N, C-alpha and C positions, 0 to 999 in steps of 0.2 A: 530212216524208213522205220514204221511201227515191227513190232517182233511179228512174225507170223501168226506165233500163237495167240499173243494179243487181238490180232486181226479176229480169228477164230472166235474168241472169247464174248466179242462185242457182237460179230453177227449172231452168236446165239443167243446174248441177252436180247438184241433186236427181233429176232425170232419169239423167243417165251414171251416177249411186251405182247408182238402179233396175237400169238394163241392166246394170252390172256384176253384178252381185246375181244376174240371173236368167241370164247366160252362166255365173256357177259352177255355179248351178244346172244348169243345162242338160249342162254340161260332166261334174260331178259324173256326173249321171242315166249319160250315154254309157260313162263308166269302170266305173260297176257293170254295166250292160249286157252289157260285152265282159267283164267280171270271171266274170258267171252264166255267159255262153257258154263261156268259158275252163273253168268250174268243171264245166259239163255234158259238156263234151268229155274232161276229161283226168282227171277225180276222181269225180263220180258222178250220174246223173240223180234219187236217191233224195229223195224230195220233203224226207223226213225232214233229210235232210244238205244239204239247201239251206236251211236255215232257219239253218245257221251264218253263212250270207252277210247275213243281216238285221242280224249283229253287227259288219258293217263300213260304219260310217257315220262323221261327222263328229264325233258323241258317243263314240265310241270310239275309245280308241289302240291303234294298231298292232302293241302289245306285248301289249295283252288280246286282241286278234283271235287272233294266233298263237296263244296260250295257250288260246283255246278251241276251237282246230282242230287241237291239238296230238295227237300219238301216242303222245309219252314224256317226261314233263315231270322235268327234272334240275334242280340249281340247284349253283353253287360250294357249298362249306362252309369255308373258309377266308377268311378274314377281315383284309386287311392294312392299310385305312387308317386304323383311330386304333385304341385301346385296348379293352380288355373292356367298361371302364364307359361309353366313350362309344357303343359298340354295342349298349347293356345291353336296353335298353328293344326296338328291334326284334327282338332275338335273342331276347327271352322272348314276344314280344308276336306276332310274323310268323314267324319261323323255329325254335319251340319249342324254344329253346335247341340247337340243331344245329351253328353257328358255332364254328368253332376259330379263336378269334382269336390271331393270330402277333405284331402288335406288342408290346412288353414296356415296361409304364409304369415308369420311373426316376424318377419326380418325386412329391411330394404328389399327393394327392388334389384337397387343394384348390386345383391349381393348375391341375386336369382339369375340375374339374366346379364351376361357383361360380354363385350368386345373387347379384340386388341388389334389394332391397326398398324400394320408392320409397315414402315416407309419405305424399305428397301430391302432386297435378300441381303444376308448377311456372306453366302459365299455361293458361288455356282452348282448348279445341281448338277447330281451323279444321272439323273436320266431326265425323261420329257415329263414325267408326272410323278416329280418330287419337289418339295420347298425345305431345306436345312432351314432357314430364317423361321418358318414356322416352328418346325421340330424342335431348336433350341428352344424358343420361347415358349415351347411346353414344358422342356426339361427344367427351365428356373423357374414354371410355375407349380411342378411336381417338387420342387424342392422347398417352396412357401407351404406346400401342406405339409410337408414333413417337420419345417421349423413351428409351425404352429400347432403340430399334432394334436386336431381337433375330432380324430377318431373318424374322419370323412374316408370312405372308399373313391375311389377315381377308374374314368375310362378314358381312352382316348378313340375316337372317330372318324375316319376320312374316308375318302372317294377312292382313292386308289391303292391299290396292292404296293405300287413301290413306295410310295410315302409311308406304308404299314412296316416296310420291311426294311428303309430308312430310320422309324421311330423304334423299333425291337433293336436292331443295331445299336443306333444312339444311347438309349436307355441302358441296354445291355454293357455297355461300358462305363456307366457312371458308377460313382463309390457310393449312392444310396440306391443301388439296385436290387437290393435284399429289400431293404424296408418298402422302396415303390410294389414287390411284386406281393411281399407277406403282409405287409400292414395295409399298405392302401387297397390291396386287392386289384391293383392296375392291370390292366387286360386292354391291348392295341386290338382294335375293329375296324371293319371296314361297313360300309353301308350294306354289303351283302352279309355280314356275319354278324350282327350285334344282335340278331334276332334272340329273344328270351332272356338278355341280359337286361343288367341294371346296374348303375352307380349314383352314388349320394353326387357327384362331379363328372359332368362330361365334358370334355375340351375335346372341339372340332378344329381338324387340321384341313381348310379346305382346298389347300396348295394353289388355286389358280391367283395368276398374276395380272398386271396389266399387259403384258407380254405375251404370256402363254394360257391358256383356258381353255380345259380339253373335258370341263365337265358335261358337256353336250353329250357325249359317250356313254354318262352315268346315269343323269338324270333326264327327267322328261321335259319335252318340253314346253308343252300345254296341258294341264289334268283335265281341260274340258275334250281333250282329242287321245285319250289312251287307247281307245280303241282303233284309231287312225296309226298311230306313230307304231313301229315296231319294236314289239318288247314293251310297249307302254305299260301292262300292269306290272310287270318288273320295276320297272326304274320309279313309276310310282308309288308302290310299296317301298321301296328303299327310305321315300322321302318320310312316310308315315313310319316305320319303324326306327329308321336312325333319328330323328328328331323326338322320341318319345323314350327314350333312356335314361333320362334324367332322375334324381329324386329330390335334389337342393339345390341345384346350381348346373346351367351350360355356361360355357365359355368358349367363344368362337376366338379361334387366332385368324384373322384376315391378314392380305399381302392386296390388297387394292380395297377403293370405297365400295362401301355397301350398293350403291348404284350400277356398280359397275357388273353386278351379277348377272346374269339374264337367264329366262328362262323360268319354272316352277321352284329352281333350288333360290333362285334370286328375290322369286315373291315369299318364297319361305325364311330367307334371312331376314326381309322386311317386314316381315310380320312379328318376328320376335323383337326385333325394333321399337316396332309401333305399338306392339303389347307393352313395353318397356316405357315409352313415353308415358302410354295413358295410366299406365299403374302407378306412376308418380301424382296423377290427380285424386287417389285412392287413400281413404284414411288408413291411419295405421292400425294393426290389433292391437300395440299397446295403449290406444286411447280408450279403448273401450273400459268398463269395471272388472279391474282386477279379480272382485269376488264372483264375479259372475261366471262360471262355463260355459254358458250358451250364447253370450253375445257376442265373442269373436267368431261362431257360426253363422249368427244374424249378419253380420258384416260380409262374410263370405258367400253367402244366401245372396243378401242383396247385390255384390258387385257381378253376379254371373245371369243375372236377369236381363232379361231384353228389353227391359225399361231403360235400364242405365247403360247398355250399351249402344243403344239408339239416342239416347234422348241426355247424355252425361254431357253436353255443351250446357245445358240447360238445368240439371239438379245440382243440387249440395245436399251431401246426406253428412251430419255432424252427430259422430258419437258424445255421449253424457253433457250432450246439451242443457245450458245452465238456466233453463227456464225462468227462475227467480230474478237474477242477475238481470235477466234479459227484459222482463215487462219492467221492474225498477226503474231500469234506464226509460222506458217508454212514458212511465208513470210514476214520478216520485212520491205520490201519496201510497203504493202498493204496498200493503202492509202482508200479505202472506211471507208465508217460507220461502226459503232460497231452496227451491226444488231443483231438482235434476233429473231429466228423462233420459233414457238407452239412446235413444235417437229422435233428432230433428230431420226430416225431409223438406226442402221444399224444392221447388218446380215452377220456371220461370219461362211459362211457354213463349213463342213467337208472338201470338194472339192469345189474348185473355190474361186476366189475373194472375198471379201469384195464386200458388195451391201449397199450404203446409199439413203435415201428418206427423205427426208423434208418434213414433213405433216403440213399443214397450214389450219385453221377454219379460213376463208378469211372475216371475219365480219371488214369491211373497216376502222370504229373507231377505230379498236383497235393495230392498226400496225402502227410504228413510222416511214417504209417504204410507199412509195405509189406502186399501182398497176402497174405506167407506171415506175417506177424507175430501170432503165438498168442496173445501178451499183449493185441494190441487183442479178439478175440475171445474173451479171458477176459472184458476188461471187459465188451464187449456184454453176454454172459451173466450176467453180476453184477447186469447191471440188468432181467433179464427181457426182453428185446429183441430183436424179428426183426432182421434187416437185409437185405434185399432189395436188389439193384444194378439201377439205370438205366445203361445201356451202349451207345455207337451202336458201331456195325459196326467205326468206323474204330480205336477203341480197340483192336480185340484185334490190331489190325497195326504197334502203336507201343509194346511194354514197355518199360521202362529198360533200360539196357544190362546184360547178364548176370542176366536176371531174366525166367524163362518166363513169358508169360502164361496162366492158369488157363482149364482147358477151361471150359465154360458147365455141362456136368454136375458139375465141381469143387465150382464156386460154389454149386451149388443146395445140393449136401450139407453145404459149410459153413455155409450160412443155418439148414439145417434143425438141428443141431447146436446154435447157439445161441439159437434159438428155445424160448421156455417160452409162447408166446401161443396 
């Protein structure tokens, strides 16, 4: 039987907790009353507008409150954190593809989006919302990062706090614990606690298995039904925030096939899978002219256009196209130099003839041909291709010695005469 003194002490602690909760409620009510008074005095006494104050409560984030009372909404359209593939889900699902991604991917897509599928659970779970097999797999990946020692930072995001606790305990017992937290700057988060965080590599432990899946309680079922589902905005925001924290790589650790995930979170995972597959159709940054600082940007811009997104099955985009060699194959009598152009775009529509477009980022120093080289334009004309020029303002200010930079109107006229499209 418990000591009477211990029982009295426990009752006193419970009473103190009740008093603290009551005090917080009283303070909160006082703040809300002062807010309403200020609103009436400085903004409006209109009853319809006073309803907005009801949004300001403990269940509503400050950001959501100010969105509700805003007069003019706007957002940043340039994204600098990660590659376009890493922000692809949020860009499509929440930003209507309006984000312009500035970071250029210079490595293989398989180093940017990774999936690891576990065939079976390594050990029984300690609770209904844990998956030790996924936790062990992530620990192994962290050890790989340590052995590679590439100076990357790492984070882990999971839907369930139980899994978060399991990961904290498991990694806390590892011999490499200090390296993980000090060098990798490791942070173990849930989809609710990762706001404002970013890491080079983000591991996702989704916990769900073929026999147990409780993700329905964390994520929204259908993004089109945000206002219909209870806590719909919060559940949707978890997806937007949670899947946009990575700077270099996302690595999904999954315990069932990707088709087995339902609801909006399943759509998100399948989006990353599809983006990875589609990116393999794109040309790599290391295929452009290494002397040009702009051609990688042109490549990045092109793959963000609606034209590529909707017509990719009919498009071939070739960096550093060897124009001279191509024309020599068509005509053995071809005697012009072995020209090479920045990009060749081929478009083969379902109906109609093939269209060809030579795209040049016209920094004069980067070319083996001169702007006044008529043989080059004759070569372009012989393959019935248009040749638009992408040029920054600075290019007009830096022609080669003894070479006059052509005016914009002269260049346009030159493009027209070489185009049969």
